[in-house]
N, C-alpha and C positions, 0 to 999 in steps of 0.2 A: 350201828354198833355190831361187833362180831365177837363171838367167843373164840378164843384160841387156846391151844395147849402146846407148850414148848417144853423141852427138857433143857434145863439149865444146869450144866455140870453134872448131868446124869439124873437130876431130880425133876420129875414131872411137875409142871406149874400150869395153872389155868387162870385166865383172866378175861375180861371183856374189854375190848379196845375199839376206839373209833378207827375207821378204815384209813385215816390219814395220820395216825400216830406213828412216830418212829420207834424203832426197836430200842434205841438208847433211852428214850423217855419211859417206855414201859418197863424196861429192866430196872432202871434207877427208881422211878417214882411209884410204880405199882408193885414190883416184885422185890425191892430192896437190894438189888444187885449193884451196890455202889462202887465196886472196884472198876466198873466200866465208867470211864470219864466222859463228860460232855464238854468238848473243847470248842471248836469253831462252829459246829452245827452245819457245816457246808462240805464236809468230806475232804478238807484240806490238811488237817493236822494229824489224823490217825489216832488220836487219844481214845476214841470210842471203838477201836477195832476189837472185834470178837471173832471167834471161829464159828461159822454157820455150816454145820455138817462138815467140819474140817477145813473150810475155806475162809481165809481172812476177808472180812467185809467191814466197811464203815457202818456202824449201827445207827449213825445219824442220817444216813442216806437209805437205810433199809426200813421198809414199813414193817411194823410188828406183825401184820397179817401174813407177810411173806415168810415169817418164821414158824407159822402154824404147822405143827406136826414134825418139826425139825429139832435138831440138837444144837444148842448154843453153848460154847465153851468160853469161859473167862479164865483169867490167871488162876483163880481159885480151883478151877477144874484141871489145871495142868499138874499141880503138885500141892503138897501141904507143908507146913512148917517142919513136920517130922520127916517128911520124904519129899523134898523139893524137886522140881523138874531140873534137869541139867542146865537149862537156860536161866532159870531163876538163880541157881547157885553161881553160875558164871557171871551174871549181871552184878551180883553182890561182890564177888571176889575181884572183879575188875573195876569196881567203882562206877559202873555204868548206870547206877541209880543215884541221881542227885536229888532233885526236888521230888521226883517220883511221879509227876503228872503224866508223862508220856510212857512210863515204864510198862504198864499193863498192855497198852496197844502195841508197843514196840516188841515186847516178848511174844505176843500172839502172832504178829506178822513174821517174826523170826521162826516161830514154831511151824507156821504154815510153809515157809520157805524150806525148812529142813525136812518136812514131810514130802515135799516135791523134789528136793535135791539134798541128799544127805551129806554131800561133800562140796558145798559151794566154794567158789573162789572168793576172795575179799571183794572183788568187783561185783560178783553176783550177790553177795550179802548186801552191799550198798544199794544195789538195784532192788533187792527184796524188801528193804525197809524204806525205800524212797517215798512212800506215801505217809511216813511218820515223821513228824517234826519234833526236835528236841532243842530247847533253848539253853540247856545247861552244859552238856558234855562235849560238844564239838564232834560227836559221833565216833571218834577213835576208840574210846573205851567200849562203846556199844558193839562196834564191829569186832573188836578183840574178843569180847564176851561170846558173841555168836560163833565166831571162828573156833574158839576153844570148845564150846558146847558141841559143835559139829564134829570136831576131831575126837572128843570124848565119846560121842555116839558111834563114830566109825570104829574106834578101838574096842568099845563094848561089843559091837557086832562081830568083829574079828575074833575076840576071845570067846564069844558064845558058840562059834562054829567048831 
């Protein structure tokens, strides 16, 4: 067993974990961070995606001890109901959220993509979310939402200058 401290959405949290426990299990079962979904448990679906120090990772393939001393961001850390992240708003406006199971991981993969590339092409968006599976939308609405959020971010940057 090992004590770890992680910041989840900016909030310090401590717990004791077995060295073989996955981050998704610790987040959900010990820390109550249930917006992180446990899908396939094999890194194939992307439902468990979180940002670890800003980088999208499958939390089902990441050991909790690897997150010790690091920042974990979930969709709750991106925005609030009162002040949603542009991706969250775009997903709602485009109907890119249907059953909602993949949405958290999909939005976090998109956030990571937009951190690395503020103006991706639609092909780059598809590549950026290629590790996330959605059985409801057919991806068109998701790509549209990410594309709109990227364009909104670009226009906000231009108007800020």
